[in-house]
FIZA-770502 format. One record per residue: x, y, z of N, C-alpha, C in turn; residue number from 0; chain. Coordinates in steps of 0.2 Angstrom, whole numbers. Atoms other than C-alpha are relative to their C-alpha. Layout:
! residues N
nX,nY,nZ,caX,caY,caZ,cX,cY,cZ,n,chain
X,Y,Z,X,Y,Z,X,Y,Z,NUM,A .
...
//
This chain:
! residues 270
nX,nY,nZ,caX,caY,caZ,cX,cY,cZ,n,chain
6,4,6,89,12,-24,6,-6,-4,0,A .
-4,5,6,96,-2,-37,-3,0,-5,1,A .
1,4,7,94,-6,-53,3,-6,-1,2,A .
-2,6,4,92,-25,-56,-4,-5,-3,3,A .
2,5,3,87,-41,-64,-6,-3,6,4,A .
3,4,-7,74,-52,-53,-4,-4,-3,5,A .
4,6,3,67,-69,-58,-8,1,3,6,A .
7,2,-3,49,-72,-57,-1,-7,3,7,A .
1,9,-3,45,-87,-46,-7,-2,-1,8,A .
5,2,4,26,-86,-49,-3,5,-2,9,A .
7,-6,4,11,-74,-58,-5,-5,1,10,A .
6,4,0,-3,-81,-52,-7,4,2,11,A .
5,-4,-3,-21,-75,-54,-4,-1,5,12,A .
4,2,-6,-31,-73,-39,-10,3,0,13,A .
7,-2,2,-47,-65,-46,-2,3,-8,14,A .
2,2,6,-53,-60,-61,5,9,-2,15,A .
-4,-6,1,-42,-43,-61,5,1,3,16,A .
-7,2,-4,-28,-47,-48,4,-6,-2,17,A .
-6,5,-1,-13,-54,-48,5,0,4,18,A .
-5,2,-5,-1,-61,-36,9,-3,-3,19,A .
-5,2,3,17,-61,-41,6,-1,4,20,A .
-6,1,-6,34,-68,-32,6,2,-2,21,A .
-6,-3,1,51,-60,-36,5,-1,3,22,A .
-7,3,0,69,-68,-34,4,7,-1,23,A .
-7,-9,3,82,-50,-31,2,-3,9,24,A .
-2,-2,-4,91,-53,-14,2,6,2,25,A .
-4,-8,-1,99,-37,-16,-5,5,3,26,A .
8,-7,-2,81,-26,-17,-3,-4,6,27,A .
5,3,-4,72,-39,-6,4,1,9,28,A .
-2,-3,-6,85,-34,9,1,7,2,29,A .
2,-6,0,82,-17,7,-7,6,2,30,A .
8,-3,2,63,-14,6,-1,0,6,31,A .
4,-1,-6,55,-7,20,-9,3,0,32,A .
8,-1,1,35,-7,23,0,7,-2,33,A .
4,-8,1,26,7,14,5,0,-7,34,A .
-4,1,7,41,5,-2,-4,-3,-5,35,A .
4,3,8,38,2,-21,8,-2,-3,36,A .
-4,1,3,48,-3,-36,-4,4,-5,37,A .
2,-3,4,48,5,-53,1,-5,-4,38,A .
-2,7,4,46,-11,-65,0,2,-7,39,A .
4,2,5,47,-12,-83,-1,-6,-2,40,A .
4,8,1,36,-24,-89,0,-3,-6,41,A .
-3,5,2,45,-29,-103,6,2,-4,42,A .
-4,0,3,60,-31,-113,2,6,-6,43,A .
1,-6,3,66,-14,-122,-4,7,2,44,A .
6,-5,-3,55,1,-122,-6,2,-2,45,A .
6,-1,5,40,-2,-128,-4,-4,5,46,A .
0,-5,-1,31,1,-116,6,5,3,47,A .
-5,-3,-1,43,15,-113,1,3,7,48,A .
0,-4,-8,37,22,-95,1,-7,4,49,A .
1,3,-4,41,10,-80,-7,0,2,50,A .
6,-1,-6,27,7,-69,0,-3,7,51,A .
-2,2,-7,25,7,-50,-4,-5,3,52,A .
6,3,-4,20,-5,-38,2,-1,7,53,A .
-2,1,-8,20,-7,-19,4,-6,1,54,A .
-2,6,-3,29,-20,-11,-5,-4,6,55,A .
9,2,-3,14,-33,-4,1,-4,6,56,A .
-7,2,-6,28,-45,7,7,-1,-2,57,A .
-6,1,1,44,-50,10,-3,-7,3,58,A .
-2,6,-5,50,-67,13,4,0,6,59,A .
-5,-2,-4,56,-67,29,5,-7,2,60,A .
-3,4,0,68,-80,26,8,6,2,61,A .
-6,-5,-3,87,-72,34,6,-2,-2,62,A .
3,-6,0,93,-64,26,-6,1,-5,63,A .
5,1,6,77,-60,15,3,-1,-7,64,A .
-4,0,6,80,-65,-2,-4,1,-8,65,A .
6,-2,6,62,-63,-11,-7,2,3,66,A .
8,-6,-3,45,-52,-11,-4,-1,-6,67,A .
5,-1,2,29,-50,-17,-2,5,-2,68,A .
3,-3,0,17,-40,-26,-7,-1,-2,69,A .
8,0,2,-2,-37,-29,-1,4,-4,70,A .
0,-6,3,-6,-29,-43,-9,-1,-5,71,A .
5,3,4,-21,-26,-54,-1,2,-6,72,A .
-1,0,7,-24,-27,-74,-4,7,0,73,A .
5,-5,2,-29,-8,-78,3,2,-8,74,A .
-3,-1,5,-19,-7,-95,3,-5,-4,75,A .
-6,5,4,-7,-12,-109,5,-3,6,76,A .
-8,3,-3,8,-12,-95,-2,-5,3,77,A .
-1,5,-7,-1,-22,-81,-4,-8,-4,78,A .
1,6,3,-9,-34,-95,7,-6,-3,79,A .
-7,4,2,10,-38,-101,0,-5,5,80,A .
-4,3,-5,14,-40,-84,-3,-7,1,81,A .
3,5,1,0,-53,-82,1,-7,-4,82,A .
-1,2,3,5,-62,-94,7,-6,0,83,A .
-8,1,-1,24,-66,-90,-3,-7,5,84,A .
0,9,-4,28,-85,-83,6,1,4,85,A .
-4,0,-4,38,-90,-70,9,-3,-2,86,A .
-9,-3,4,58,-88,-74,0,2,-5,87,A .
-1,-5,6,56,-75,-85,3,6,4,88,A .
-5,-5,-3,67,-60,-81,-4,6,1,89,A .
1,-6,1,60,-43,-74,3,4,3,90,A .
-4,-4,-4,70,-27,-70,-4,6,1,91,A .
3,-1,-6,67,-19,-57,3,9,3,92,A .
-4,-8,-4,72,1,-49,-1,-1,5,93,A .
4,-2,-8,68,2,-29,4,-3,3,94,A .
8,-2,-2,66,0,-17,1,7,0,95,A .
-3,-6,0,60,17,-18,-5,6,5,96,A .
6,-3,0,49,31,-10,2,0,10,97,A .
2,0,-6,46,35,11,-5,-5,3,98,A .
3,4,-2,38,21,20,-3,1,6,99,A .
2,-1,-5,28,18,34,2,-2,6,100,A .
-4,-2,-6,33,23,52,-3,-6,5,101,A .
4,4,-5,30,10,66,0,3,5,102,A .
-1,-4,-8,26,16,84,4,-2,2,103,A .
-3,2,-5,37,16,97,-1,-3,5,104,A .
3,2,-6,26,9,109,-6,-4,-3,105,A .
4,3,1,13,-5,110,-7,4,1,106,A .
6,-6,-2,-6,1,107,-5,-3,-6,107,A .
4,3,6,-20,-3,95,-1,4,-6,108,A .
1,-1,8,-17,-2,77,-6,0,-4,109,A .
8,2,3,-32,1,65,6,2,-7,110,A .
-1,0,7,-27,-3,46,-8,2,-4,111,A .
6,1,2,-40,2,33,4,0,-7,112,A .
-3,3,7,-38,-3,14,-7,-1,-6,113,A .
5,0,3,-49,0,0,1,-4,-8,114,A .
0,2,6,-48,-11,-15,9,-1,-1,115,A .
-7,1,1,-31,-14,-22,6,4,5,116,A .
-2,-2,-6,-26,-3,-7,5,-6,5,117,A .
-4,7,-4,-22,-19,1,7,0,-2,118,A .
-7,7,3,-6,-23,-7,5,2,4,119,A .
-6,0,-5,6,-13,4,0,-1,9,120,A .
1,3,-9,-1,-18,22,3,-6,4,121,A .
-5,7,-2,4,-37,24,6,3,3,122,A .
-5,-2,-3,19,-30,24,2,4,5,123,A .
0,-5,-5,19,-18,37,-4,-3,5,124,A .
3,2,-4,8,-29,47,5,-7,3,125,A .
-4,5,-4,19,-44,47,7,3,3,126,A .
-4,-6,-5,34,-30,52,-3,-1,6,127,A .
1,-1,-4,25,-27,67,-3,-4,4,128,A .
4,7,-4,19,-44,73,9,-2,1,129,A .
-8,2,0,39,-50,67,4,4,6,130,A .
-5,-4,-4,47,-36,79,-3,-1,8,131,A .
3,2,-8,35,-42,96,-4,6,0,132,A .
3,-5,-3,25,-27,94,-6,-3,3,133,A .
7,4,-2,7,-30,103,-5,4,1,134,A .
5,-4,2,-7,-24,97,-6,4,4,135,A .
2,3,4,-21,-25,96,0,4,-8,136,A .
2,-2,7,-26,-26,78,-5,0,-4,137,A .
7,0,3,-39,-22,68,0,0,-10,138,A .
0,-1,6,-41,-21,48,-7,1,-1,139,A .
8,-1,5,-56,-13,38,4,-1,-6,140,A .
-2,0,7,-56,-18,21,-7,1,-4,141,A .
4,2,4,-67,-14,8,1,2,-9,142,A .
-3,1,8,-69,-17,-11,-9,0,-3,143,A .
7,-2,1,-85,-16,-23,-3,-8,0,144,A .
5,6,-2,-89,-36,-23,7,-5,3,145,A .
-5,3,-5,-81,-50,-12,6,-3,-3,146,A .
-5,5,6,-68,-57,-29,6,5,4,147,A .
-7,-5,-1,-57,-40,-22,2,1,8,148,A .
-3,1,-5,-57,-44,-5,6,-6,1,149,A .
-7,6,1,-39,-55,-5,4,0,6,150,A .
-5,2,-6,-28,-60,8,-4,1,5,151,A .
4,0,-4,-41,-59,22,4,-5,4,152,A .
-1,3,-7,-35,-74,31,8,0,1,153,A .
-6,-2,-5,-16,-70,30,0,6,7,154,A .
1,-8,-6,-22,-53,43,-3,-6,3,155,A .
-2,3,-4,-29,-65,53,2,-4,3,156,A .
-5,4,-3,-17,-79,55,6,4,2,157,A .
-5,-4,-3,-7,-64,59,-1,3,7,158,A .
2,-4,-6,-19,-58,73,-6,6,1,159,A .
2,-6,-2,-28,-45,67,-9,-2,-1,160,A .
9,0,0,-49,-43,68,1,4,-9,161,A .
1,-5,6,-54,-40,52,-9,0,-1,162,A .
9,-1,4,-71,-31,44,0,3,-6,163,A .
2,1,5,-76,-33,31,-6,6,-4,164,A .
4,-4,3,-85,-21,18,0,1,-7,165,A .
1,3,7,-92,-25,-1,-4,8,-3,166,A .
4,-5,2,-100,-9,-11,-9,-2,-2,167,A .
9,7,5,-117,-25,-18,-1,-4,7,168,A .
3,4,-1,-116,-33,-2,3,-6,0,169,A .
-2,7,2,-107,-50,-8,2,0,6,170,A .
-4,0,-8,-97,-49,10,-1,5,5,171,A .
0,-4,-6,-97,-40,26,-8,4,0,172,A .
6,-5,1,-108,-25,28,-1,5,-7,173,A .
1,-4,6,-115,-16,14,1,5,-1,174,A .
0,-6,3,-110,1,7,8,1,0,175,A .
-6,0,1,-93,10,8,3,-1,8,176,A .
-5,2,-4,-78,6,21,-1,7,5,177,A .
-2,-7,-7,-77,24,30,-9,0,1,178,A .
10,1,-3,-97,23,30,-2,-1,4,179,A .
-1,2,-5,-96,13,43,5,1,5,180,A .
-4,-1,-2,-78,16,50,-2,3,7,181,A .
-1,-6,-5,-81,31,62,-7,-2,5,182,A .
3,2,-4,-96,24,67,0,-6,6,183,A .
-3,4,-3,-89,10,74,7,2,4,184,A .
-3,-5,-5,-75,20,81,-1,2,6,185,A .
2,-3,-5,-85,29,90,-1,-4,8,186,A .
3,6,-5,-93,11,101,8,-2,3,187,A .
-5,0,-2,-73,9,104,0,4,6,188,A .
-3,-2,-6,-67,10,122,7,2,0,189,A .
-7,-1,-1,-48,15,116,-1,1,-6,190,A .
-1,0,7,-45,23,100,6,-2,0,191,A .
-6,2,1,-32,19,91,7,4,1,192,A .
-6,-4,0,-13,24,93,2,4,-7,193,A .
-2,-3,7,-11,26,75,-6,-4,-6,194,A .
4,4,5,-22,22,58,3,1,-7,195,A .
-3,0,9,-12,17,42,-6,-1,-5,196,A .
4,1,2,-23,17,27,5,0,-7,197,A .
0,1,6,-22,14,8,-5,-1,-7,198,A .
6,5,5,-34,14,-6,-2,8,-6,199,A .
1,-5,3,-42,27,-17,0,8,2,200,A .
-1,-7,-2,-42,48,-17,-6,2,5,201,A .
5,-1,-4,-59,49,-10,2,-5,7,202,A .
1,4,-6,-57,35,3,5,3,6,203,A .
-6,-1,-4,-39,42,7,-3,6,6,204,A .
4,-8,-3,-49,62,11,-4,-1,5,205,A .
5,1,-5,-63,54,22,5,-4,6,206,A .
-7,5,-6,-48,42,31,3,5,3,207,A .
-6,-6,-4,-38,60,35,-6,2,6,208,A .
7,-6,-2,-53,71,41,-3,-4,5,209,A .
1,2,-4,-60,56,51,6,0,7,210,A .
-4,0,-4,-44,54,59,2,6,4,211,A .
1,-8,-3,-42,74,62,-4,1,6,212,A .
10,-3,-4,-60,75,70,2,-6,8,213,A .
-2,2,-4,-53,62,81,6,0,5,214,A .
-5,1,-2,-37,64,85,4,-5,-1,215,A .
-5,6,2,-28,50,78,5,0,-6,216,A .
-5,-2,3,-11,51,70,-2,-6,-7,217,A .
0,6,6,-13,44,51,5,0,-3,218,A .
-7,1,8,0,37,37,-5,-3,-4,219,A .
5,0,6,-10,38,22,7,-3,-7,220,A .
-5,2,3,0,27,7,-3,2,-9,221,A .
4,-4,6,-6,38,-8,2,-3,-7,222,A .
1,1,7,-10,33,-26,2,3,-4,223,A .
0,-4,6,-2,42,-41,3,-1,-7,224,A .
-3,2,8,2,43,-60,6,3,2,225,A .
-7,0,1,21,40,-60,5,0,-5,226,A .
-4,3,6,33,42,-74,7,-2,2,227,A .
-7,2,-1,49,41,-67,3,-4,6,228,A .
-2,5,-6,49,35,-48,4,4,4,229,A .
-3,-5,-5,61,48,-42,2,7,-1,230,A .
2,-7,-2,56,65,-42,3,5,-4,231,A .
-1,-3,5,61,69,-59,-5,5,-6,232,A .
4,-4,6,47,72,-70,-7,5,3,233,A .
4,-3,-3,36,79,-57,-9,-1,-2,234,A .
7,3,1,20,69,-63,-5,-1,5,235,A .
4,2,-5,15,64,-45,0,5,3,236,A .
-2,-7,-5,17,83,-36,-10,-3,2,237,A .
5,0,-5,4,83,-20,-1,5,1,238,A .
-2,-5,-2,-2,97,-14,-1,1,8,239,A .
-2,-1,-5,4,101,3,0,4,5,240,A .
1,-3,-6,2,110,21,7,6,-3,241,A .
-6,-5,2,14,127,19,4,-3,7,242,A .
-5,3,-3,31,125,27,-2,6,8,243,A .
1,-5,-7,33,133,45,1,8,-3,244,A .
-2,-7,2,41,148,37,-3,2,-6,245,A .
4,-3,7,30,150,22,-8,0,1,246,A .
6,1,-4,12,155,21,-5,-3,-6,247,A .
5,5,4,6,145,6,1,-8,-3,248,A .
-1,8,0,3,127,1,8,0,-5,249,A .
-6,2,4,19,118,-8,-1,-6,-1,250,A .
1,5,3,21,103,-18,4,-5,4,251,A .
-5,10,-1,27,83,-13,1,-1,-7,252,A .
1,8,5,32,71,-26,-2,-3,5,253,A .
1,6,-1,24,56,-21,4,-5,1,254,A .
-7,7,-2,39,45,-26,2,2,4,255,A .
-8,-2,-2,51,55,-19,-2,1,9,256,A .
3,-3,-5,43,61,-3,-5,-4,4,257,A .
4,5,-1,29,50,-1,4,-10,-1,258,A .
6,1,2,21,37,-6,-4,1,7,259,A .
4,-1,-6,18,38,14,1,7,4,260,A .
1,-9,-5,11,55,22,-3,0,4,261,A .
4,-1,-3,5,60,37,-7,5,-4,262,A .
8,-4,1,-16,66,34,1,8,-1,263,A .
0,-5,0,-11,80,40,3,7,-4,264,A .
-2,-3,5,0,86,28,-1,2,-6,265,A .
3,-1,6,-9,85,14,-6,7,-2,266,A .
5,-7,1,-21,100,5,-5,-7,-2,267,A .
5,3,5,-36,90,-1,-3,3,-5,268,A .
3,-4,5,-43,95,-16,-6,-2,-1,269,A .
//
């Protein structure tokens, strides 16, 4: 991991709560793998004291890459400060951090599932699969509370994904929860996915993992957690996981260091 300053290239509001930021930092850009994240100091000095974790949304694929993007939601004082920052300002970054997504060894049906801001790390993964010559087919199921949460849909379609949309209020696509429609849709497919990637709220992730296990589909879940340090020191992001081979009891892993991506079957769901 690196500790570097990055120049803000843009910081655009894309909906009432969502912002899209571009950052110039060649050293970090060259190292980021899909699913990894950054710990960001949202303001100079130590107020707020703690950094905030953000998934890497996209990499700009020049050779070598020099810049990347974050997609984030304003939820408190730290992200409000971030949203107020302008282009040409500097942000201090620690990263890239964590264990990201594993790309399949062979071509096949790839399914991605996202809930709300859980869409954030999936474009980088999608772009990596397509740019590496991996041949799908590719499908994205994307759910949100309203249509305004369903961002970057066109980008996935441009990459060759078939996109299924779900909103709780019915303002776009099917009405309800994404997990409420997904299993029925899977039961109608002639072929099951080779792998299921997912990111979203904890209840959605649990249902995705249980669904994948019932159907025998390998799943990789990017877990959301409160993080104080991002490097495994503070233990604030512990996740209960299944026993090790030589032990009878569940054990705890850190989302920041051992994740954020876990196999669905690793997790003991509360």
